[in-house]
ZASESE-698950 format. One line per 10 residues: number of its first residue (from 1); their letters; for each residue z, y, x of N, C-alpha, C, O. Coordinates in steps of 0.05 Angstrom, whole numbers, plus 5000, padded with zeros to 4 digits. Layout:
residues N
NUM	A	Z:Y:X:Z:Y:X:Z:Y:X:Z:Y:X | ...
//
This chain:
residues 351
1	MNITTVGVDL	4999:4980:5012:4998:5000:4997:5006:5024:5022:5024:5027:5039 | 4983:5035:5012:4969:5059:5028:4986:5088:5015:4975:5110:5018 | 5010:5085:5002:5017:5103:4985:5044:5125:5001:5069:5123:5002 | 5027:5145:5011:5049:5176:5021:5061:5184:5026:5074:5186:5046 | 5061:5196:4994:5065:5216:4977:5052:5215:4940:5031:5209:4929 | 5082:5226:4931:5096:5217:4912:5097:5243:4885:5117:5256:4885 | 5076:5250:4864:5092:5264:4846:5110:5253:4818:5099:5256:4796 | 5125:5246:4819:5153:5233:4802:5154:5260:4775:5165:5281:4779 | 5142:5254:4753:5147:5264:4733:5174:5256:4722:5172:5232:4717 | 5189:5261:4719:5220:5254:4706:5223:5251:4675:5220:5273:4663
11	AKDLITVYAA	5227:5233:4659:5250:5253:4631:5272:5224:4632:5283:5210:4649 | 5272:5224:4603:5297:5206:4592:5294:5178:4595:5310:5165:4609 | 5272:5167:4582:5264:5151:4579:5236:5124:4592:5239:5100:4598 | 5216:5137:4593:5195:5147:4601:5191:5162:4639:5203:5184:4641 | 5182:5156:4655:5174:5173:4686:5154:5163:4691:5151:5139:4697 | 5129:5185:4691:5105:5183:4709:5110:5200:4734:5122:5221:4739 | 5089:5171:4753:5083:5174:4782:5050:5181:4782:5033:5171:4767 | 5046:5198:4799:5024:5198:4819:5021:5194:4845:5021:5212:4861 | 5019:5168:4849:5017:5151:4884:4992:5169:4892:4974:5175:4876 | 4992:5180:4928:4960:5189:4936:4982:5184:4958:5006:5181:4962
21	DSAGRMISVR	4945:5185:4975:4955:5181:4996:4942:5198:5027:4924:5214:5024 | 4953:5192:5056:4954:5219:5061:4943:5249:5068:4951:5270:5077 | 4908:5232:5050:4886:5267:5046:4895:5274:5017:4882:5291:5005 | 4921:5258:5004:4922:5279:4986:4903:5254:4964:4914:5248:4943 | 4885:5245:4968:4868:5225:4944:4883:5204:4929:4893:5184:4938 | 4884:5211:4909:4904:5191:4878:4891:5161:4892:4867:5159:4899 | 4910:5140:4893:4926:5118:4897:4927:5106:4853:4911:5090:4844 | 4946:5118:4839:4951:5106:4830:4958:5118:4817:4970:5136:4829 | 4963:5124:4771:4979:5126:4761:4985:5108:4733:4971:5094:4719 | 5007:5114:4734:5027:5091:4728:5057:5096:4708:5078:5103:4718
31	DLRCKEFSAW	5053:5093:4683:5084:5111:4673:5109:5087:4669:5108:5069:4652 | 5125:5090:4683:5148:5062:4682:5183:5080:4663:5192:5102:4657 | 5188:5049:4660:5209:5054:4642:5233:5068:4679:5225:5068:4703 | 5254:5073:4671:5275:5064:4690:5270:5042:4699:5267:5040:4723 | 5269:5021:4685:5289:5002:4698:5250:4998:4710:5244:5001:4734 | 5244:4996:4704:5213:4993:4721:5207:5017:4744:5192:5009:4761 | 5213:5035:4747:5225:5049:4766:5233:5051:4782:5219:5056:4802 | 5269:5044:4785:5281:5031:4808:5260:5010:4828:5254:5012:4852 | 5251:4987:4804:5248:4974:4825:5222:4974:4837:5211:4957:4851 | 5212:5004:4825:5169:5004:4835:5180:5023:4860:5165:5022:4880
41	LVQLPPGCML	5201:5038:4864:5209:5053:4892:5216:5032:4910:5213:5041:4933 | 5224:5011:4911:5233:4986:4934:5211:4972:4940:5218:4955:4957 | 5180:4970:4933:5150:4976:4941:5153:4989:4954:5151:4976:4975 | 5160:5019:4961:5144:5026:4980:5137:5038:5010:5145:5024:5029 | 5131:5048:5013:5141:5039:5059:5162:5066:5049:5166:5081:5030 | 5173:5063:5079:5191:5074:5083:5174:5117:5098:5156:5121:5114 | 5189:5134:5085:5183:5155:5109:5162:5168:5076:5155:5191:5072 | 5154:5138:5054:5148:5157:5033:5152:5182:5018:5172:5184:5003 | 5138:5197:5020:5149:5233:5008:5149:5235:4985:5126:5234:4976 | 5177:5243:4955:5168:5240:4936:5178:5270:4925:5198:5283:4933
51	GMEACSSAHH	5159:5277:4906:5165:5303:4900:5177:5300:4863:5170:5283:4847 | 5194:5319:4861:5210:5315:4837:5231:5348:4828:5251:5359:4837 | 5204:5355:4797:5228:5382:4782:5262:5375:4789:5275:5354:4783 | 5269:5394:4799:5302:5391:4799:5304:5401:4769:5303:5422:4757 | 5310:5367:4759:5319:5370:4726:5344:5362:4722:5357:5382:4730 | 5358:5347:4714:5397:5331:4701:5393:5314:4720:5408:5312:4739 | 5367:5298:4716:5365:5259:4737:5357:5270:4759:5353:5251:4774 | 5353:5289:4772:5327:5290:4792:5345:5283:4812:5333:5274:4832 | 5375:5283:4817:5395:5298:4836:5400:5248:4847:5393:5233:4865 | 5413:5247:4825:5414:5220:4812:5390:5198:4831:5398:5181:4847
61	WARRMLELGL	5370:5201:4826:5340:5185:4827:5346:5202:4867:5362:5188:4878 | 5342:5215:4877:5336:5234:4908:5353:5217:4927:5349:5211:4951 | 5390:5209:4897:5403:5191:4919:5392:5174:4923:5388:5173:4947 | 5380:5150:4909:5373:5122:4898:5349:5127:4923:5346:5108:4939 | 5331:5151:4926:5317:5154:4951:5320:5154:4967:5302:5150:4982 | 5333:5156:4971:5355:5170:5007:5364:5135:5021:5361:5128:5044 | 5380:5110:4990:5389:5100:4992:5359:5085:5010:5357:5086:5035 | 5341:5073:4995:5323:5070:5010:5306:5069:5029:5288:5052:5034 | 5311:5085:5038:5290:5094:5069:5277:5119:5064:5267:5133:5083 | 5276:5127:5034:5238:5144:5028:5242:5181:5027:5243:5188:5004
71	VPRLMAADFV	5244:5192:5037:5241:5221:5027:5242:5239:5001:5222:5250:4992 | 5266:5241:4989:5261:5252:4959:5257:5288:4967:5267:5304:4983 | 5241:5290:4950:5239:5333:4960:5234:5339:4922:5216:5331:4907 | 5263:5357:4917:5259:5377:4895:5243:5398:4895:5233:5408:4915 | 5238:5407:4868:5218:5428:4888:5231:5443:4848:5232:5430:4827 | 5240:5475:4852:5242:5494:4825:5212:5492:4798:5188:5490:4804 | 5221:5492:4778:5191:5483:4765:5175:5510:4750:5162:5513:4730 | 5183:5527:4768:5159:5537:4760:5155:5547:4794:5151:5571:4796 | 5154:5540:4807:5144:5535:4838:5115:5518:4827:5093:5529:4826 | 5122:5492:4821:5099:5477:4798:5083:5475:4792:5066:5458:4797
81	QPFRKSRATK	5083:5496:4775:5065:5501:4742:5044:5504:4761:5028:5485:4762 | 5038:5533:4782:5013:5541:4788:4999:5529:4797:4977:5539:4803 | 5005:5499:4802:4993:5474:4815:4972:5452:4791:4951:5439:4793 | 4992:5459:4770:4975:5455:4742:4951:5454:4738:4942:5476:4733 | 4934:5436:4739:4889:5439:4741:4898:5453:4712:4906:5475:4718 | 4900:5449:4687:4892:5469:4669:4927:5464:4654:4943:5448:4646 | 4921:5493:4658:4945:5503:4645:4940:5507:4606:4961:5506:4593 | 4921:5510:4593:4927:5490:4558:4924:5468:4580:4915:5477:4601 | 4927:5450:4580:4919:5419:4571:4945:5406:4585:4938:5402:4609 | 4983:5395:4581:5006:5396:4589:5005:5369:4585:5000:5366:4561
91	NDRNDAEAIC	5008:5344:4597:5020:5324:4597:5034:5323:4617:5040:5341:4632 | 5040:5295:4617:5061:5281:4631:5046:5268:4660:5057:5268:4682 | 5023:5260:4656:4999:5252:4677:4993:5280:4698:5000:5279:4722 | 4979:5307:4687:4991:5328:4694:5012:5344:4719:5008:5354:4741 | 5026:5341:4709:5053:5343:4716:5055:5320:4739:5051:5321:4763 | 5060:5307:4729:5058:5292:4760:5029:5294:4775:5032:5316:4785 | 5016:5289:4779:4990:5311:4794:5007:5338:4806:5017:5344:4828 | 5006:5348:4783:5019:5380:4799:5034:5393:4817:5031:5414:4829 | 5060:5366:4818:5084:5362:4838:5074:5349:4863:5084:5357:4884 | 5058:5332:4864:5039:5303:4877:5031:5332:4892:5038:5338:4915
101	TAVRQPNMRF	5017:5346:4879:5002:5366:4903:5024:5397:4921:5024:5406:4944 | 5038:5401:4899:5058:5426:4915:5073:5410:4941:5068:5415:4965 | 5095:5387:4927:5102:5375:4946:5091:5378:4973:5105:5370:4991 | 5065:5389:4980:5057:5377:4995:5060:5406:5019:5065:5411:5043 | 5051:5421:4993:5051:5446:5010:5073:5445:5040:5094:5435:5048 | 5051:5463:5049:5074:5472:5078:5101:5493:5073:5122:5494:5086 | 5092:5509:5051:5111:5537:5059:5128:5530:5020:5134:5549:5006 | 5132:5498:5013:5145:5499:5009:5182:5503:4996:5196:5484:5004 | 5192:5517:4985:5212:5508:4981:5232:5497:4961:5234:5501:4937 | 5250:5478:4981:5258:5464:4972:5282:5453:4960:5294:5450:4981
111	VAVKSVEQQT	5297:5444:4941:5329:5450:4932:5352:5420:4940:5348:5396:4935 | 5365:5428:4947:5360:5403:4954:5400:5381:4937:5418:5386:4921 | 5391:5364:4950:5403:5344:4945:5432:5349:4934:5443:5361:4952 | 5445:5347:4919:5468:5347:4915:5485:5313:4906:5482:5295:4890 | 5511:5321:4936:5525:5295:4922:5535:5279:4893:5538:5293:4873 | 5539:5258:4891:5568:5258:4863:5593:5280:4863:5603:5291:4844 | 5598:5282:4893:5620:5303:4885:5622:5325:4877:5643:5334:4868 | 5599:5338:4880:5584:5359:4884:5589:5358:4843:5604:5368:4826 | 5563:5337:4846:5563:5345:4806:5590:5329:4797:5587:5334:4773 | 5610:5317:4798:5625:5317:4786:5646:5338:4784:5658:5346:4764
121	RLAWHRVREG	5648:5349:4817:5652:5391:4808:5648:5403:4782:5665:5410:4765 | 5618:5405:4783:5606:5419:4772:5615:5413:4740:5624:5431:4726 | 5613:5385:4728:5608:5375:4702:5639:5383:4686:5643:5377:4663 | 5660:5398:4706:5684:5405:4690:5671:5441:4689:5680:5461:4678 | 5644:5435:4707:5646:5479:4701:5638:5477:4658:5647:5488:4637 | 5612:5452:4666:5591:5451:4637:5617:5436:4615:5610:5440:4592 | 5633:5427:4616:5648:5422:4600:5656:5435:4580:5657:5430:4556 | 5665:5465:4602:5681:5481:4607:5666:5496:4579:5676:5502:4557 | 5643:5499:4586:5623:5523:4569:5619:5524:4545:5618:5542:4529 | 5614:5483:4542:5623:5480:4520:5637:5479:4501:5631:5480:4478
131	FKEERTAVIN	5667:5475:4514:5690:5477:4500:5687:5514:4495:5698:5522:4474 | 5679:5525:4503:5672:5554:4512:5653:5565:4481:5662:5583:4468 | 5628:5551:4473:5611:5556:4459:5629:5542:4424:5634:5553:4402 | 5633:5520:4431:5634:5509:4410:5673:5527:4406:5683:5513:4388 | 5694:5547:4413:5713:5559:4407:5689:5576:4392:5684:5575:4368 | 5678:5587:4407:5664:5630:4395:5644:5605:4365:5639:5615:4343 | 5640:5584:4368:5621:5582:4344:5642:5573:4315:5637:5577:4291 | 5667:5560:4326:5687:5562:4310:5703:5588:4296:5707:5589:4271 | 5710:5607:4312:5709:5624:4306:5704:5649:4290:5717:5667:4280 | 5665:5638:4293:5644:5653:4281:5648:5648:4257:5649:5661:4236
141	RTRGLLAEFG	5650:5619:4267:5646:5611:4235:5665:5612:4204:5660:5614:4180 | 5682:5611:4216:5722:5625:4198:5716:5649:4187:5721:5654:4164 | 5696:5676:4219:5704:5697:4203:5685:5696:4179:5693:5702:4156 | 5665:5689:4183:5636:5681:4164:5656:5683:4140:5655:5703:4126 | 5677:5660:4131:5670:5651:4116:5696:5663:4104:5703:5653:4083 | 5711:5681:4112:5728:5692:4110:5721:5722:4095:5732:5729:4075 | 5703:5736:4110:5683:5762:4100:5679:5755:4074:5670:5776:4063 | 5681:5724:4047:5662:5732:4029:5700:5721:4012:5701:5723:3987 | 5720:5713:4024:5729:5728:4008:5746:5759:4004:5762:5767:3987 | 5735:5771:4029:5745:5804:4027:5764:5798:4046:5783:5814:4045
151	IVIGKSSSAF	5765:5780:4064:5770:5790:4085:5775:5786:4123:5779:5769:4141 | 5769:5817:4117:5762:5814:4152:5784:5824:4175:5804:5840:4174 | 5771:5807:4197:5800:5813:4225:5778:5823:4241:5755:5828:4237 | 5791:5823:4256:5792:5843:4280:5779:5824:4302:5787:5801:4307 | 5759:5838:4315:5732:5826:4336:5756:5817:4369:5742:5807:4387 | 5772:5818:4373:5792:5793:4389:5792:5778:4383:5789:5778:4358 | 5797:5747:4399:5808:5727:4391:5843:5719:4392:5854:5699:4382 | 5861:5747:4412:5874:5749:4399:5886:5759:4363:5897:5745:4346 | 5879:5783:4363:5872:5784:4333:5871:5763:4306:5880:5766:4283 | 5850:5734:4326:5844:5725:4296:5864:5716:4311:5870:5736:4325
161	NRALAGLVRD	5879:5696:4317:5890:5682:4319:5912:5691:4307:5915:5684:4283 | 5928:5707:4317:5945:5715:4294:5937:5717:4259:5947:5703:4241 | 5920:5734:4258:5917:5727:4225:5905:5705:4209:5903:5705:4184 | 5898:5690:4222:5890:5665:4222:5918:5653:4204:5924:5650:4180 | 5936:5647:4240:5958:5630:4221:5970:5651:4202:5963:5643:4180 | 5985:5673:4198:5980:5682:4184:5968:5679:4151:5977:5686:4129 | 5947:5666:4159:5938:5660:4128:5945:5641:4115:5955:5643:4092 | 5942:5617:4130:5947:5588:4130:5978:5583:4112:5981:5563:4098 | 6009:5613:4118:6027:5617:4107:6031:5641:4098:6051:5654:4104 | 6004:5651:4076:5995:5666:4052:5993:5654:4046:5976:5639:4056
171	EAQSEGLRSL	6009:5642:4020:6020:5634:3988:5999:5637:3970:5988:5620:3957 | 5994:5673:3971:5967:5685:3955:5945:5672:3961:5926:5675:3946 | 5941:5656:3981:5910:5647:3984:5919:5626:3971:5943:5620:3973 | 5897:5605:3952:5884:5585:3945:5889:5557:3952:5867:5548:3957 | 5904:5542:3954:5907:5514:3975:5894:5511:3979:5893:5507:4003 | 5872:5511:3967:5836:5493:3979:5848:5518:4005:5865:5513:4022 | 5835:5538:4002:5817:5554:4025:5844:5553:4046:5838:5557:4070 | 5878:5546:4038:5897:5562:4067:5891:5516:4083:5891:5505:4105 | 5888:5512:4066:5886:5478:4077:5864:5475:4097:5868:5463:4118 | 5830:5492:4090:5816:5492:4091:5817:5504:4131:5810:5495:4153
181	LERMRLSLVM	5831:5532:4120:5844:5550:4145:5857:5532:4169:5848:5534:4192 | 5883:5514:4162:5900:5496:4180:5865:5488:4185:5853:5505:4197 | 5850:5463:4175:5837:5451:4201:5818:5462:4226:5807:5453:4247 | 5819:5486:4212:5798:5509:4230:5822:5515:4257:5821:5505:4279 | 5842:5534:4249:5867:5524:4267:5865:5493:4284:5848:5485:4299 | 5883:5481:4277:5875:5462:4302:5855:5467:4301:5855:5491:4296 | 5834:5460:4303:5799:5457:4316:5811:5469:4346:5818:5461:4368 | 5806:5498:4328:5818:5520:4358:5837:5514:4380:5836:5514:4404 | 5856:5507:4356:5884:5497:4380:5884:5482:4412:5894:5481:4435 | 5854:5464:4381:5836:5437:4408:5826:5440:4425:5832:5431:4447
191	LDEQMATCDH	5801:5457:4416:5787:5471:4439:5802:5481:4471:5797:5474:4494 | 5830:5511:4455:5847:5513:4486:5862:5495:4491:5882:5501:4479 | 5863:5486:4495:5873:5465:4502:5860:5452:4522:5869:5448:4545 | 5827:5442:4510:5821:5432:4532:5803:5441:4550:5790:5429:4567 | 5804:5471:4544:5791:5490:4563:5821:5490:4580:5821:5472:4597 | 5844:5503:4580:5856:5498:4593:5865:5477:4604:5889:5478:4606 | 5850:5449:4615:5845:5425:4629:5835:5427:4641:5846:5422:4663 | 5807:5435:4641:5794:5447:4653:5793:5469:4673:5791:5468:4698 | 5795:5485:4661:5819:5512:4672:5826:5493:4695:5809:5488:4712 | 5846:5484:4697:5877:5464:4708:5845:5457:4728:5839:5477:4741
201	QIAQQARASE	5826:5434:4732:5824:5420:4745:5806:5429:4763:5798:5413:4781 | 5792:5464:4760:5778:5467:4764:5793:5495:4785:5779:5507:4802 | 5824:5503:4778:5840:5516:4807:5841:5487:4827:5837:5487:4851 | 5845:5466:4814:5855:5455:4843:5836:5433:4855:5843:5416:4872 | 5809:5435:4841:5787:5435:4860:5782:5463:4882:5777:5459:4906 | 5786:5491:4869:5783:5504:4881:5806:5518:4917:5804:5533:4936 | 5836:5491:4900:5858:5501:4920:5845:5485:4948:5846:5495:4971 | 5833:5461:4945:5836:5442:4964:5806:5447:4985:5796:5442:5007 | 5801:5458:4964:5768:5476:4986:5779:5491:5012:5800:5505:5011 | 5769:5489:5028:5772:5515:5058:5751:5534:5040:5757:5552:5025
211	AAKRIQSIPG	5729:5526:5044:5706:5545:5044:5709:5559:5017:5703:5583:5019 | 5717:5552:4992:5722:5554:4961:5754:5590:4979:5748:5614:4979 | 5774:5583:4986:5785:5593:4996:5789:5621:5012:5807:5638:5014 | 5758:5617:5025:5761:5636:5031:5742:5657:5026:5740:5678:5040 | 5724:5648:5000:5718:5672:4989:5732:5682:4967:5730:5702:4952 | 5740:5671:4968:5751:5686:4946:5777:5699:4945:5792:5701:4925 | 5781:5708:4973:5792:5742:4997:5759:5769:4982:5758:5794:4987 | 5742:5755:4969:5725:5780:4970:5741:5784:4933:5745:5766:4917 | 5748:5814:4928:5742:5832:4905:5727:5820:4878:5704:5825:4874 | 5739:5806:4863:5725:5790:4835:5714:5771:4844:5690:5772:4836
221	VGPLTADAII	5718:5754:4857:5715:5726:4860:5736:5718:4856:5751:5722:4875 | 5746:5706:4838:5768:5674:4821:5761:5664:4827:5737:5666:4833 | 5785:5635:4834:5776:5600:4837:5759:5590:4816:5759:5565:4817 | 5740:5600:4789:5723:5588:4783:5699:5596:4788:5683:5576:4787 | 5684:5623:4796:5665:5635:4810:5663:5622:4836:5639:5618:4840 | 5681:5611:4861:5683:5600:4869:5672:5575:4887:5659:5571:4908 | 5692:5554:4860:5691:5523:4863:5657:5511:4864:5643:5497:4877 | 5655:5540:4825:5626:5542:4815:5604:5544:4843:5590:5524:4848 | 5602:5562:4856:5591:5562:4869:5595:5542:4897:5577:5552:4911 | 5605:5523:4912:5612:5515:4920:5598:5483:4911:5583:5467:4923
231	STVGDAREFK	5606:5482:4889:5599:5446:4877:5563:5455:4880:5548:5437:4888 | 5555:5474:4877:5532:5487:4866:5508:5487:4892:5485:5480:4888 | 5523:5501:4931:5511:5508:4932:5501:5490:4965:5482:5489:4980 | 5535:5478:4962:5533:5459:4973:5520:5472:5007:5525:5495:5014 | 5506:5458:5021:5503:5480:5050:5499:5499:5053:5480:5496:5069 | 5500:5518:5050:5485:5562:5058:5465:5570:5080:5449:5587:5085 | 5471:5556:5085:5464:5554:5111:5431:5552:5108:5415:5561:5124 | 5425:5540:5086:5386:5532:5078:5376:5552:5063:5356:5550:5048 | 5398:5579:5069:5383:5605:5060:5378:5609:5086:5390:5600:5105 | 5355:5629:5084:5353:5646:5105:5372:5670:5116:5379:5671:5139
241	NGRQFAAWQG	5378:5683:5103:5380:5695:5103:5411:5702:5065:5415:5686:5047 | 5425:5730:5069:5434:5741:5045:5422:5737:5030:5419:5717:5017 | 5406:5766:5029:5382:5772:5002:5354:5754:5001:5335:5765:4990 | 5350:5717:5015:5341:5703:5011:5379:5686:4977:5376:5688:4953 | 5391:5680:4983:5413:5675:4968:5419:5689:4945:5431:5677:4927 | 5412:5716:4943:5413:5732:4918:5396:5720:4903:5400:5705:4884 | 5367:5733:4918:5338:5718:4897:5353:5701:4885:5357:5705:4861 | 5363:5678:4897:5366:5650:4892:5376:5650:4855:5367:5643:4833 | 5403:5664:4867:5418:5675:4835:5386:5694:4815:5391:5699:4791 | 5366:5700:4824:5364:5717:4808:5376:5749:4799:5380:5760:4777
251	LTPRQYSSGG	5380:5756:4826:5403:5779:4831:5381:5809:4837:5383:5833:4838 | 5363:5788:4839:5328:5822:4864:5310:5820:4849:5297:5800:4844 | 5306:5852:4837:5278:5856:4822:5254:5841:4825:5248:5827:4844 | 5240:5846:4805:5214:5842:4816:5193:5861:4822:5195:5885:4817 | 5167:5846:4837:5168:5868:4849:5131:5860:4834:5124:5837:4827 | 5115:5882:4831:5093:5895:4824:5078:5903:4842:5060:5914:4830 | 5074:5904:4866:5079:5919:4888:5036:5897:4887:5028:5873:4884 | 5022:5925:4893:4998:5932:4901:4986:5938:4919:4996:5960:4923 | 4971:5936:4935:4949:5964:4949:4977:5983:4970:4978:6005:4982 | 4993:5961:4967:5015:5979:4995:5044:5983:4981:5065:5978:4991
261	KTRLGRITRR	5039:5997:4951:5048:6007:4941:5074:5991:4931:5075:5967:4926 | 5094:6009:4931:5109:5974:4906:5136:5990:4894:5155:6006:4896 | 5121:5974:4883:5142:5978:4861:5167:5953:4848:5166:5929:4846 | 5178:5963:4843:5210:5941:4831:5207:5951:4795:5201:5971:4782 | 5216:5918:4792:5220:5923:4767:5245:5919:4747:5255:5941:4740 | 5260:5890:4732:5277:5887:4732:5289:5851:4749:5277:5830:4749 | 5309:5856:4757:5315:5825:4754:5296:5810:4746:5277:5812:4730 | 5307:5788:4765:5280:5761:4756:5298:5747:4744:5284:5728:4736 | 5328:5741:4735:5349:5734:4730:5332:5692:4727:5323:5676:4710 | 5338:5696:4761:5317:5660:4754:5341:5643:4773:5360:5656:4783
271	GDAYLRTLLI	5339:5624:4775:5370:5606:4781:5386:5598:4763:5379:5601:4740 | 5412:5586:4767:5423:5592:4759:5436:5605:4744:5457:5611:4754 | 5430:5618:4709:5449:5632:4697:5480:5627:4693:5490:5646:4681 | 5492:5612:4699:5522:5604:4690:5541:5619:4719:5562:5631:4716 | 5523:5613:4751:5532:5621:4776:5525:5659:4774:5539:5677:4785 | 5500:5664:4756:5500:5687:4755:5516:5714:4736:5523:5738:4739 | 5516:5699:4722:5547:5716:4704:5570:5712:4706:5586:5726:4693 | 5583:5688:4727:5612:5705:4736:5609:5713:4761:5630:5716:4774 | 5588:5716:4773:5582:5749:4784:5576:5770:4775:5573:5786:4793 | 5572:5779:4755:5571:5798:4740:5601:5788:4727:5621:5795:4740
281	QGARSTLQAA	5603:5781:4717:5636:5799:4702:5656:5790:4731:5679:5794:4723 | 5658:5782:4753:5667:5793:4773:5672:5811:4788:5686:5818:4807 | 5650:5821:4768:5633:5849:4787:5649:5876:4770:5660:5896:4778 | 5641:5860:4737:5653:5882:4719:5684:5885:4734:5686:5908:4743 | 5709:5869:4738:5742:5872:4735:5737:5889:4760:5750:5910:4762 | 5710:5878:4789:5714:5903:4811:5717:5939:4804:5734:5955:4809 | 5688:5942:4789:5687:5959:4771:5706:5977:4768:5712:5999:4778 | 5715:5957:4744:5747:5963:4726:5767:5978:4751:5772:6002:4751 | 5772:5971:4759:5800:5955:4781:5787:5988:4805:5803:6006:4807 | 5763:5993:4818:5752:6021:4821:5753:6038:4807:5764:6054:4822
291	MKRMPDKRTR	5749:6056:4776:5746:6070:4760:5782:6062:4758:5790:6073:4779 | 5798:6055:4750:5818:6055:4747:5833:6069:4768:5847:6088:4761 | 5831:6063:4796:5846:6075:4829:5838:6105:4832:5818:6118:4829 | 5868:6111:4841:5857:6136:4839:5843:6148:4865:5850:6137:4886 | 5825:6166:4869:5800:6182:4887:5802:6176:4907:5784:6163:4919 | 5829:6186:4921:5839:6181:4938:5848:6157:4958:5858:6156:4980 | 5840:6139:4942:5863:6116:4945:5838:6091:4945:5843:6067:4945 | 5816:6099:4947:5782:6085:4935:5786:6072:4976:5795:6081:4996 | 5772:6047:4967:5771:6043:4991:5730:6045:4991:5715:6048:4971 | 5725:6042:5009:5695:6038:5020:5677:6040:4995:5669:6056:4978
301	IQQWMIGLAA	5678:6015:5001:5656:6001:4975:5665:6013:4945:5649:6020:4927 | 5686:6014:4944:5701:6030:4914:5677:6052:4914:5655:6048:4903 | 5684:6072:4927:5676:6100:4931:5648:6082:4931:5644:6078:4907 | 5634:6073:4942:5597:6074:4941:5611:6069:4910:5613:6087:4893 | 5620:6040:4906:5618:6041:4864:5609:6054:4842:5590:6054:4828 | 5645:6075:4848:5638:6096:4843:5610:6111:4846:5599:6113:4825 | 5600:6118:4862:5582:6138:4874:5557:6125:4853:5545:6134:4833 | 5555:6098:4867:5526:6100:4848:5523:6079:4827:5506:6062:4825 | 5555:6085:4803:5560:6076:4778:5545:6112:4761:5532:6113:4741 | 5555:6139:4781:5544:6161:4774:5521:6162:4774:5512:6184:4766
311	RVGYHKTLVA	5504:6143:4783:5471:6148:4788:5456:6146:4764:5446:6156:4744 | 5464:6117:4783:5441:6078:4763:5459:6083:4733:5454:6070:4713 | 5478:6100:4735:5484:6079:4696:5503:6055:4716:5503:6050:4740 | 5522:6038:4681:5542:6021:4678:5532:5988:4701:5537:5977:4723 | 5514:5986:4669:5505:5953:4675:5483:5959:4697:5484:5938:4710 | 5466:5973:4708:5449:5969:4744:5474:5964:4763:5472:5951:4784 | 5495:5974:4754:5517:5981:4782:5536:5944:4786:5549:5936:4804 | 5530:5932:4765:5537:5924:4754:5529:5888:4775:5542:5871:4788 | 5496:5896:4766:5493:5873:4783:5476:5890:4808:5454:5884:4817 | 5486:5903:4814:5481:5910:4844:5506:5894:4852:5503:5871:4859
321	IANKHARMIW	5533:5905:4852:5554:5890:4855:5555:5868:4860:5565:5856:4879 | 5541:5862:4836:5526:5819:4839:5527:5819:4865:5544:5812:4882 | 5505:5829:4867:5489:5824:4889:5510:5823:4919:5522:5806:4931 | 5504:5848:4921:5536:5855:4947:5550:5824:4936:5531:5814:4925 | 5563:5813:4935:5577:5799:4938:5565:5761:4933:5578:5741:4928 | 5542:5764:4937:5531:5736:4936:5518:5741:4959:5512:5719:4968 | 5506:5765:4979:5520:5767:5005:5533:5758:5022:5535:5738:5036 | 5545:5782:5016:5570:5772:5028:5589:5725:5021:5603:5710:5035 | 5582:5724:5003:5589:5693:4998:5577:5688:5024:5590:5686:5044 | 5546:5687:5025:5533:5679:5034:5534:5687:5067:5522:5677:5086
331	SILAKGEEFN	5545:5701:5067:5571:5699:5105:5576:5698:5110:5574:5701:5134 | 5607:5689:5085:5615:5672:5102:5615:5648:5106:5625:5636:5125 | 5601:5637:5082:5596:5611:5076:5573:5600:5101:5576:5577:5111 | 5554:5613:5107:5532:5611:5118:5549:5611:5158:5541:5596:5176 | 5566:5626:5162:5564:5637:5184:5600:5622:5194:5605:5615:5217 | 5611:5621:5182:5640:5611:5173:5659:5627:5182:5680:5619:5193 | 5648:5660:5176:5674:5683:5180:5684:5673:5158:5673:5655:5146 | 5718:5689:5148:5729:5713:5125:5712:5738:5116:5692:5749:5125 | 5730:5741:5092:5725:5766:5092:5740:5792:5101:5764:5791:5107 | 5727:5810:5102:5728:5833:5129:5737:5855:5114:5736:5876:5127
341	IDAWQQYQAG	5745:5858:5088:5740:5892:5079:5722:5908:5103:5698:5913:5098 | 5736:5919:5135:5730:5942:5149:5716:5931:5168:5716:5939:5191 | 5698:5906:5159:5680:5892:5186:5660:5921:5191:5648:5924:5213 | 5655:5949:5164:5637:5959:5179:5640:5974:5197:5622:5981:5211 | 5672:5984:5202:5692:5999:5227:5670:5990:5249:5652:6002:5260 | 5682:5955:5251:5675:5944:5273:5647:5954:5270:5638:5966:5290 | 5632:5951:5249:5604:5944:5260:5596:5967:5282:5589:5964:5305 | 5600:5998:5263:5609:6030:5269:5605:6021:5303:5584:6025:5315 | 5631:6006:5314:5640:6005:5337:5622:5994:5350:5616:6006:5370 | 5610:5974:5347:5595:5952:5362:5615:5934:5376:5621:5926:5398
351	V	5622:5930:5349:5646:5903:5362:5638:5880:5358:5652:5861:5365
//
């Protein structure tokens, strides 16, 4: 078998493989079930390169390929799309061929394969986000039902919980409504407990990692953000610099440049939306702290935040702070440094 490169289009049940030789010529195209695909991998020659889009099951299959002496390569789906021959005709076989073509490009950027430990740590974050969404849905659903009875509650969750507990005990309400509200209250209590368990586990994971401890010294980066970054990134040295790291998280502007004229637009919002959200939330708390501090007691970076907010506005400042935090995080992780708020003084002094 003269197969050197394989494009793999992953799915839950059916996996399409496009096998090519060293010249890129097609050898075969097959649709395989998961068990058939696992057996087919054993037949491939060692060193064969297999390209996949970085979807949910790609890291599992990549680890399996590494065990067999194969070379897995994961790519962002956006990088594969331009190599599909027909934009109007999208099917599994066309996708597998496009993946096989994309993985052969010498300038292609690849996604690092996550370990089982990384994915286990990230699972706690994913489950926590699910509980948070369910909690928000329960609150909104209950708020909408109460509005039909002329009961309007404040938007904060604390005000909602107090009002809900009072309505459950209010005998002026019908027995059926009170019974329903008690069920909703118990659902919220259960979801709060589940989120607290996830928070405790994530905090323990962050405390057990030296790298996570170092990046938590950055203002606005807490255990949740630190653990999510450590679990997602793995080795920060795979990024060339801090700007590439920030761009990977979608925190850099789009470019519409031509003819030597540089035009920048909104941020790309590519990459992991969860990490980007955490960094934006951390930037918000950092900016709020800077705004509350007395002007004569603000640090140099806080003065920069306040000045930037006055020039470009609140929300653009949040993105700029998140971008700066991302670059700081890369420097700490890639170079093994500690966060030093006075590093600019050492830089100016030439130390």
